[in-house]
N, C-alpha and C positions, 0 to 999 in steps of 0.2 A: 451813951446809956439813955434809954427812954424812961421818962417818969410817967406812969400811967395810974390814974385813980379810977377804980371801978365805980360805976354809977354816977360819976360827976363829970359829964361831958363839957359843961360850961367852964369848969376849972381847967380841964385838959386843954380846951381851946385857948383859954387865957394864958396858960403856961407856954404853949407852943407859940402864940403870938408874941409874948414877951421875949422868948428865946430868939425868934427871928428878928425882932426889933433890936436886941442887943447885938446880934451878929451884923446887922445892917449898920448900926452905929460904929462898930469896930471897923468895918470895911470903909465907911465914909471917912472916919477919923484917920485911918492908916493912909488912905489915898491923899487926903489933905496934907498929912505929915510928910509924905514922900515928895509931894509937889513943893512944899516949903523947903525941904532939905535940898532938892535939886536947885532951887533958886539961890539958896544960901551958898551952895558949893560954887556955883558959877560966879558969885560975887567975890569969891576968895582969890581969884587969879585973873591975870590979864590975858585975854585970848587974842592972839595975833590973827589967826585964820578963822576962828569961830567953830572949828570942827569939834573940839572937845566940849565947848559950851553947848553946841547943838546936840551932841551925843548925850550929855547929862540931862538936858531939858526934855529930851524925847524918851528918856529911859524909865521914869517912874512907872511901876506896875505893882499889882497885887498878886500874891501867890497864895493859893488856898488849898488846903488838904482837909482830910476828915477831922483832924484835931488842931488845926492851926490856920491863922490868917497872918500873912507876913507881907511886908513891903520891901521893895527893892529899888535902889537907884544905882545906875551903872555908869561907867566911863567907857564902855565898849562902843567903838565907832561902827558905822554902817559897813565898813570893810573888815570887821572882825578884829580890829586892833584895840587893845586895852590901853588907850592913851593916858588914862589917869595913873596907871602904874609907873609910866615913865616920869611923869611929873611928881608923883608922890615919893617915889623911892630913887629916882634918877636912873640913868643907864649909861653904860660905856659899851659902845658897839665898835668892834674892829672893822677895818677897811675890808671890802670885798674885792678890791682892786690891788694890783701891784704898785700902783702909783696914785697919789692923791690928786694929780692934775687931770687925768682922763676920767670921764664919767660915762662914755659911750664908746664901744668898740665895734668894728666891722671886721669879720674874718671872711676871707674868700677861700672856698674849698677848691680842690683840684678840678672839679667839673664847672668852675666859674660861678657856682651858686654862692650867695652871701648868707652869712649867719651873723645876726646882731646879738650883742649881749650888753648888759649894763651892770653897774655896781655903784658903790658909794664909798666915799672916803670915811675914815674913822671919825666918830663923833662921840661926844659925851654931853649928857644933860645932868646938871646938878640937881639933887633932890629939892623939891619945893613942896613940903607936906601941906596938904589942905583937906584931904578927904576924911581921914580918921578924926582929926581935931574938930572939923565941922560937925561930923556925926555926933561926937561926944557932947558938943555944945547944944545941938538940937534935940538930943534924946529926951531930956525932961519935957521940952515943949511938945514933942510928938506925943508923948504919953498924956499930957494935959489935953491935947486936941482930941485924942481917942476917948478919954474919959468924958469930955464935954459932949461928944457926939453920942456916947452911950446914954448919958443923962437925957439929952434931947430926944433920942429915939424911944426911950422908955417912959417919958412923961405922958400920963394919961392912958398908959397901956393897962 
């Protein structure tokens, strides 16, 4: 909704400038909050390979629509795997092989061509919740950061 005052261009300019300053403050605060959340998430678990930590630290982003500005932190790896779900909720994955000993097979067809296939043995990962609890802990701080950036952005406007 646009607020327009007839005959008062300087007030209209002031209101639009203030509106833009508030939106910029929200954007900046949300970005800082998502960066902090990502760092806090990574500090909550021991990363053996660094893949999940890297995915989290690279993930913060802002999403903006006509009526909202939102922040996002994800555990999605570069290969499209949501590694955080495995850690947060655990997983029980059945074997894709008939035996737990073999990991790689070679089949030879009648025309002497080879076909290779692979699989994995069954595995289970126990749940190690970290994402939701860290978000709940950080939520008030994220709001404080956003509010502080709005105040900074509107000082003197």
